[in-house]
N, C-alpha and C positions, 0 to 999 in steps of 0.2 A: 646724518642730516646736515646739510650745509646751512650756514648762517647767512640770511639775506643781507646784502650790502646796501644800506640806505644812504651811504655817504654820497655827496657832501651833506652835512647837517649844518645849516647856517654857516657861521664862521668857525665852527669847531674844527681843529686840525684833523685831517684824514689819518694822520699817524697814530691817533688814539686806538685805531682798530675798528673793524666793522661791528664787533659785538658791543664794545663800549659805546660807539656812536648810536647803535640801535637802542640800547638800554637807556642811555641818557635821553634820547628823543622820546622814548616811551614814557619817561618820567617828567616830560615837559621841559627838558633842558635842551634847547635848540640853538644856543649861542654862547659865546664866551661870557657875555653879561649875565645870562641865566646861570652859568656854571659859577661865576664869581659871587653870586648871591647866596651860595652855599659854602659850608666849610668842607675841606677835603675829606674829613672823616665821614660826613654825610654821604658824599658821593661814593666813597669806598664801601658803604653799606649796600650799594646797588649791585646786584649780581652782574658780573661781566665788566665791572669797572675796578681795575686794579692799580697798584702803585705806578706802573708804567704810564697808564693813562693820566694819572694825577700829575706825574712829573712833566709830561708833555703839555698838559693844560696849564700848569704853573708857568712853564716857559712861554707859552703863547700869551698868557695873561700879562706877564712881565713885558713882553715885546710891545703890547698895546698900552702899557702904563697902568695896568689894572692889577688887582690883587684879590685874594680870597676874602670872604666875609669873616668877621671876627666872632662868629657864632660859637 
């Protein structure tokens, strides 16, 4: 079964992959600001979001002068 590609999702980088993008969107995370409001550990608990997606999101946040929540 093929994973539907919902990208682009807001300003989330396409490089996070289609599964991560779909799952983040399903959980209401549709922008870098939405992602930043969570701790990486919380996002890693979402099926389909792995260390690679977190690394890519961390880089994208840094480029925008943003960082993860201190939760």
